[in-house]
C-alpha positions as CSV (number, residue, x, y, z in Angstrom):
1,M,-10.4,-1.9,-14.4
2,F,-13.6,-2.4,-16.9
3,T,-17.0,-3.9,-15.6
4,N,-20.1,-5.0,-17.8
5,D,-22.0,-2.0,-17.2
6,K,-19.1,0.6,-17.8
7,L,-18.9,-0.8,-21.4
8,T,-22.7,-0.7,-22.1
9,E,-22.4,2.9,-21.0
10,L,-20.0,3.8,-23.8
11,N,-21.7,1.7,-26.9
12,D,-25.0,3.9,-25.5
13,T,-23.3,6.7,-25.8
14,I,-22.1,6.3,-29.1
15,S,-25.1,4.8,-30.3
16,R,-26.6,7.8,-29.4
17,V,-24.5,10.4,-30.7
18,T,-24.6,8.2,-34.2
19,K,-28.5,8.1,-34.0
20,L,-29.0,11.7,-33.8
21,T,-26.5,12.6,-36.4
22,N,-28.3,10.0,-39.1
23,S,-31.4,11.3,-38.0
24,F,-30.9,14.7,-39.0
25,A,-30.2,14.1,-42.5
26,K,-33.4,14.3,-43.4
27,F,-34.3,17.7,-42.5
28,P,-33.7,20.2,-45.8
29,S,-32.7,23.5,-44.3
30,A,-29.5,24.4,-42.8
31,I,-27.9,26.1,-39.5
32,K,-24.3,28.2,-40.0
33,I,-22.0,26.8,-37.0
34,P,-17.9,27.7,-37.1
35,L,-16.0,25.2,-37.9
36,R,-12.1,25.0,-37.9
37,V,-10.5,24.8,-40.9
38,E,-6.7,25.5,-42.2
39,V,-6.5,27.0,-45.9
40,E,-3.0,27.7,-47.2
41,P,-1.9,31.1,-47.2
42,Q,-2.7,32.8,-51.2
43,S,-1.4,35.6,-52.7
44,N,-3.9,38.8,-52.8
45,S,-6.4,36.7,-50.7
46,S,-9.7,38.6,-49.5
47,A,-10.5,38.3,-45.9
48,T,-13.8,37.3,-46.9
49,D,-15.4,34.6,-45.4
50,V,-15.1,30.9,-46.6
51,I,-18.5,29.3,-47.3
52,F,-19.6,26.0,-48.0
53,D,-22.1,24.2,-49.4
54,T,-24.6,22.1,-48.0
55,T,-22.3,18.3,-48.8
56,F,-19.5,20.7,-47.1
57,N,-17.6,19.6,-50.6
58,A,-14.8,22.7,-50.2
59,T,-16.2,24.0,-53.9
60,F,-14.6,27.7,-53.2
61,D,-12.4,30.1,-54.4
62,A,-9.0,29.8,-52.8
63,T,-8.7,33.7,-53.4
64,S,-11.5,34.6,-51.2
65,A,-9.7,32.2,-48.6
66,S,-8.9,33.3,-45.1
67,H,-5.9,33.5,-43.7
68,N,-4.3,30.2,-42.2
69,G,-6.8,28.8,-39.6
70,K,-9.7,31.8,-39.5
71,M,-12.9,30.5,-38.9
72,A,-14.9,29.3,-41.7
73,V,-19.2,28.7,-41.8
74,A,-20.2,25.4,-42.8
75,D,-23.5,25.2,-44.3
76,N,-24.1,21.8,-42.8
77,L,-26.7,20.5,-40.7
78,Q,-25.4,17.4,-39.7
79,I,-21.8,19.1,-37.9
80,S,-24.1,21.5,-36.4
81,T,-26.2,19.2,-34.8
82,L,-23.3,16.9,-34.4
83,L,-21.5,20.1,-32.2
84,N,-25.2,20.9,-30.5
85,V,-25.0,17.4,-29.4
86,I,-21.4,17.2,-28.1
87,T,-22.2,20.2,-26.4
88,A,-25.3,19.1,-24.5
89,I,-24.4,15.7,-23.7
90,S,-23.5,14.6,-19.8
91,E,-19.7,13.4,-21.2
92,A,-16.4,14.3,-22.0
93,I,-16.7,14.4,-25.8
94,F,-13.8,15.2,-28.6
95,V,-14.3,15.2,-32.6
96,I,-10.9,14.6,-34.3
97,N,-10.2,14.1,-37.9
98,S,-7.6,11.7,-39.7
99,A,-5.1,14.0,-39.0
100,G,-5.9,13.5,-35.3
101,V,-6.4,17.1,-35.0
102,I,-9.3,18.5,-32.7
103,E,-12.3,19.8,-34.4
104,M,-15.0,19.9,-31.2
105,I,-14.9,19.5,-27.8
106,N,-17.4,19.7,-25.1
107,P,-16.7,21.0,-22.4
108,L,-16.7,18.2,-20.0
109,G,-14.0,16.9,-22.5
110,A,-12.1,20.4,-22.2
111,K,-11.9,20.1,-18.4
112,L,-10.3,16.6,-18.6
113,F,-7.9,18.1,-21.4
114,G,-7.0,20.9,-19.0
115,A,-7.5,23.6,-21.4
116,P,-10.3,25.8,-22.6
117,A,-11.7,24.4,-25.6
118,E,-11.1,27.4,-27.8
119,M,-6.9,26.3,-26.4
120,L,-7.5,22.8,-27.7
121,I,-9.9,23.4,-31.3
122,G,-6.5,23.0,-33.8
123,Q,-4.6,21.0,-31.5
124,T,-3.2,17.3,-32.2
125,W,-5.0,15.5,-29.5
126,T,-2.0,12.8,-28.9
127,D,0.3,15.3,-28.0
128,Y,-1.7,15.4,-24.6
129,L,-1.1,12.1,-24.6
130,Q,1.5,9.9,-22.1
131,S,3.6,7.4,-23.5
132,P,3.3,4.4,-24.4
133,F,-0.6,5.6,-25.4
134,K,0.7,8.5,-27.5
135,D,2.7,5.7,-29.5
136,E,-0.1,3.3,-30.2
137,Y,-3.1,5.5,-30.9
138,L,-0.3,7.5,-33.9
139,S,0.3,3.7,-35.0
140,L,-3.6,2.9,-34.7
141,F,-4.1,6.0,-37.1
142,T,-1.5,5.0,-39.2
143,L,-2.5,1.7,-40.3
144,W,-6.3,3.3,-40.3
145,N,-5.4,6.2,-42.9
146,S,-3.4,3.5,-45.1
147,A,-6.6,1.0,-45.2
148,S,-8.8,3.8,-45.8
149,G,-6.3,4.6,-48.9
150,Q,-5.6,1.5,-50.3
151,A,-9.5,0.4,-50.2
152,N,-10.7,4.3,-51.7
153,K,-12.8,4.2,-49.1
154,V,-13.3,5.1,-45.3
155,T,-12.6,2.1,-43.0
156,Q,-14.6,1.4,-40.0
157,F,-12.8,2.3,-37.0
158,N,-13.6,1.1,-33.3
159,H,-11.1,1.1,-30.3
160,G,-11.8,0.5,-26.8
161,P,-12.8,1.2,-24.0
162,K,-9.2,1.6,-23.1
163,E,-8.0,3.4,-19.8
164,I,-4.8,5.8,-21.0
165,I,-3.0,9.0,-18.7
166,I,-4.0,12.1,-19.9
167,N,-1.3,15.0,-19.8
168,R,-3.1,17.7,-19.1
169,A,-2.2,21.3,-20.3
170,D,-1.9,22.2,-16.3
171,S,1.1,19.3,-16.4
172,T,-0.6,17.2,-14.0
173,L,-1.6,13.3,-14.8
174,L,-5.3,12.0,-15.2
175,E,-6.3,8.5,-15.7
176,A,-9.2,7.7,-17.6
177,D,-10.8,5.1,-20.0
178,L,-11.5,6.2,-23.8
179,S,-13.8,5.0,-26.5
180,L,-13.2,6.1,-30.0
181,S,-15.1,5.4,-33.1
182,C,-14.9,6.9,-36.8
183,L,-18.5,8.3,-37.4
184,P,-20.8,7.1,-39.3
185,S,-20.8,8.3,-43.5
186,M,-22.8,11.1,-43.3
187,Q,-23.1,14.6,-45.2
188,I,-19.9,16.0,-44.1
189,G,-17.2,16.1,-47.0
190,S,-14.4,13.8,-48.0
191,E,-12.9,13.4,-44.7
192,P,-13.6,11.3,-42.0
193,L,-14.4,12.7,-38.4
194,F,-13.5,10.1,-35.0
195,I,-15.4,11.1,-31.8
196,G,-14.2,10.2,-28.4
197,I,-16.0,9.3,-25.3
198,M,-13.4,9.7,-21.9
199,H,-14.8,9.6,-18.6
200,N,-12.9,10.0,-15.8
201,L,-11.0,7.4,-13.3
202,T,-9.4,9.4,-10.7
203,T,-12.1,8.7,-8.2
204,H,-12.9,5.2,-9.3
205,K,-9.2,4.5,-9.4
206,A,-9.1,5.8,-6.0
207,E,-12.0,4.1,-4.8
208,Y,-10.5,1.1,-6.3
209,N,-7.2,0.9,-4.6
210,K,-9.1,1.5,-0.9
211,L,-10.8,-2.1,-1.8
212,R,-8.3,-3.5,-2.8
213,H,-6.3,-2.5,0.2
214,L,-9.0,-3.5,2.5
215,A,-9.7,-7.0,0.2
216,H,-5.8,-7.9,0.6
217,T,-5.1,-6.5,4.8
218,D,-5.5,-7.9,7.8
219,K,-7.6,-5.9,9.5
220,L,-6.3,-6.4,13.5
221,T,-3.1,-6.1,12.4
222,G,-2.4,-3.9,9.2
223,L,-0.4,-6.8,7.4
224,A,-1.2,-8.4,4.6
225,N,-3.7,-11.2,5.1
226,R,-4.3,-14.9,4.0
227,H,-5.3,-13.9,1.2
228,A,-2.7,-11.3,-0.2
229,F,0.0,-14.0,1.3
230,D,-1.4,-16.9,-1.0
231,D,-0.8,-14.4,-4.2
232,A,2.2,-13.2,-3.0
233,L,3.8,-16.6,-2.0
234,Q,2.8,-18.1,-6.0
235,T,4.5,-14.8,-7.1
236,N,7.4,-15.0,-5.5
237,W,7.2,-18.9,-6.1
238,N,7.0,-18.5,-9.8
239,D,10.3,-16.0,-10.1
240,S,12.2,-17.9,-8.2
241,I,11.7,-21.5,-10.1
242,N,12.3,-19.3,-13.2
243,H,15.0,-17.6,-12.6
244,D,17.0,-20.1,-10.1
245,Q,16.6,-17.9,-7.1
246,P,16.5,-18.7,-3.3
247,L,12.8,-18.2,-1.6
248,C,12.7,-18.4,2.3
249,L,9.5,-18.4,4.3
250,I,9.5,-18.1,8.2
251,I,6.4,-19.2,10.0
252,I,6.2,-17.4,13.4
253,D,3.6,-18.8,16.0
254,V,2.7,-16.8,19.4
255,D,3.7,-18.8,22.4
256,Y,1.1,-19.9,24.8
257,F,-1.2,-17.5,23.3
258,K,-4.2,-19.0,24.9
259,M,-3.2,-18.9,28.3
260,F,-2.5,-14.5,27.4
261,N,-5.9,-14.1,26.4
262,D,-7.4,-16.2,29.6
263,Q,-5.4,-14.0,31.9
264,Y,-5.8,-10.9,30.3
265,G,-8.8,-10.6,28.1
266,H,-9.1,-10.8,24.2
267,V,-8.8,-7.2,23.7
268,N,-5.4,-7.2,25.4
269,G,-4.6,-10.4,23.2
270,D,-5.6,-8.3,20.3
271,K,-2.8,-5.4,21.3
272,C,-0.7,-7.9,21.6
273,L,-0.8,-9.3,18.3
274,Q,-0.7,-6.1,17.0
275,K,2.9,-5.3,19.0
276,I,3.9,-8.3,17.4
277,A,2.9,-7.1,13.9
278,Q,4.8,-4.3,14.0
279,V,7.6,-5.6,14.8
280,L,7.4,-8.0,11.9
281,A,6.6,-5.1,8.8
282,E,9.9,-3.3,11.0
283,V,12.2,-5.9,10.7
284,L,11.6,-6.9,6.9
285,P,15.1,-6.3,5.0
286,S,13.5,-5.2,1.6
287,N,10.0,-4.1,-0.1
288,N,9.9,-7.5,-1.9
289,A,9.3,-9.0,1.4
290,M,6.0,-9.6,3.1
291,A,5.4,-10.3,7.0
292,A,1.3,-11.6,6.5
293,R,-1.0,-12.6,9.2
294,Y,-1.6,-16.4,8.4
295,G,-4.2,-16.9,10.8
296,G,-5.2,-16.3,14.6
297,E,-2.0,-16.5,16.3
298,E,0.1,-17.4,13.6
299,F,2.4,-15.1,10.9
300,V,4.4,-15.8,8.1
301,V,6.8,-13.9,6.7
302,I,8.4,-14.0,2.7
303,L,11.8,-13.6,2.0
304,P,12.6,-13.4,-1.8
305,N,15.9,-14.2,-2.8
306,S,17.0,-14.6,0.5
307,N,19.2,-17.9,2.0
308,P,19.1,-20.2,4.9
309,L,21.3,-17.2,6.6
310,T,19.5,-14.5,6.1
311,A,16.4,-15.9,6.8
312,E,17.6,-17.0,10.1
313,Y,19.1,-14.1,10.7
314,I,15.9,-12.7,10.4
315,A,14.1,-14.9,12.7
316,K,16.9,-14.5,15.5
317,N,15.8,-10.5,15.3
318,I,12.4,-11.6,15.3
319,Q,12.8,-13.3,18.7
320,R,15.1,-10.7,20.2
321,R,12.0,-7.6,19.5
322,I,9.2,-9.9,20.2
323,N,11.1,-10.7,23.9
324,Q,11.9,-7.4,24.6
325,L,8.3,-5.7,24.4
326,T,6.8,-4.3,27.3
327,F,2.7,-4.2,27.9
328,T,2.8,-1.3,30.6
329,D,1.3,0.8,28.1
330,I,-2.0,-1.3,27.6
331,G,-1.8,-1.8,31.5
332,L,-0.6,-4.9,31.8
333,P,2.1,-5.3,35.0
334,A,6.0,-4.9,34.0
335,Q,6.4,-8.3,34.1
336,T,4.5,-9.6,31.4
337,K,6.6,-10.9,28.4
338,I,5.6,-12.8,25.5
339,S,7.4,-15.4,22.9
340,V,7.2,-16.7,19.6
341,S,8.1,-19.8,17.9
342,Q,9.8,-20.1,14.5
343,G,10.0,-22.9,11.4
344,I,12.0,-21.8,8.4
345,A,12.0,-23.6,5.2
346,C,14.1,-22.5,2.0
347,E,13.5,-23.1,-1.8
348,R,16.9,-23.5,-3.2
349,S,17.3,-25.0,-6.9
350,G,14.2,-27.5,-7.2
351,Q,14.1,-28.7,-3.3
352,Y,10.5,-28.3,-3.2
353,R,8.1,-29.7,-6.2
354,T,5.5,-26.8,-5.3
355,P,5.0,-23.5,-2.5
356,T,2.7,-26.2,-0.8
357,A,5.1,-28.1,0.1
358,L,7.5,-25.2,1.0
359,V,5.0,-24.1,3.5
360,C,4.6,-27.3,5.0
361,A,8.5,-27.7,5.3
362,A,8.4,-24.3,7.7
363,D,5.2,-25.2,9.3
364,T,7.1,-29.1,10.1
365,A,10.1,-27.0,11.4
366,L,7.5,-24.7,14.0
367,Y,6.2,-28.0,15.5
368,R,9.6,-28.8,16.1
369,A,10.5,-25.7,17.3
370,K,7.6,-25.6,19.9
371,S,8.3,-29.4,20.8
372,T,11.6,-28.2,21.8
373,G,10.5,-25.6,24.5
374,R,9.3,-23.1,22.8
375,N,10.9,-19.4,22.1
376,R,12.9,-21.6,19.8
377,I,14.0,-21.3,15.7
378,N,13.7,-24.4,13.9
379,M,15.5,-25.1,10.0
380,S,13.8,-27.0,7.5
381,S,16.7,-29.5,6.7
């Protein structure tokens, strides 16, 4: 779910960080900052801090290294600048090394991972990804490390933006988009760093799903609308043809609905349609079946993997329950009744060439049901 604006925003963020880190190479001074460094423990080692030179090359005496993961002090202006930038910027950002270990993370990034920054530093970031995203990024880094090793130089890496699911430290799941890039060449030592920029998609996904639901739902009845029906019919048609499974369609038309509207008014006519829609939703035999408002007082039911006998049974159930509807709850006389006519068509073993032909067959059956007295069910031959 990416728009051009979203893609531009992510690329702009990476560009801003890149330009900032590059620009500070012009300054000669250095600022000491804490940086995660893992050092192999050595015998007779002292507890003094390790000091890297300004090129971040590890030219130090191993006997003066701190024990296994103690913070080192890096005399490196660009690393300091990068840390300051990602801390201040209003994006969720983290920096990892080629092994996928988190070296830096800003407060917004830590918030998305669901843990304090100090807990995340030193952790492997892919451990927080849900499969199959974890496997995908592990494979990408394996390929990148292999390519860089063969070329004997840092290979450029850009991936995303891509939607991922994060297994947060608090055991909740979070949907996000991620853009991951190798930082440009700069004086940070022999090991390359990668910058990840994330956006929380939880709110966007909720809004998107709501809009999608509205776009596929008939406002009056709450059933699927014509657009959703067209999509579902095509999908089920393809499944029927590809897997040689039957597909049945029922088209339903409310009898004498214009007379109902003229006698009781359009408001009550709408309430009548809502009652019919509720019946259709309740009689569906499976979650794969769909009831939709086809237009006006016409409805349609899609019955995947159903034979004609099942379709006829469903149609008779619809007929019976609609005949039993009462309207006293909306202030109409107790003798007020309504009925529907129904046409059924079933695709079996290539009987119809297209989904449109199936609809036409059901519509023709509906016409016969209405012309022979209404409140009837007709099966297309």
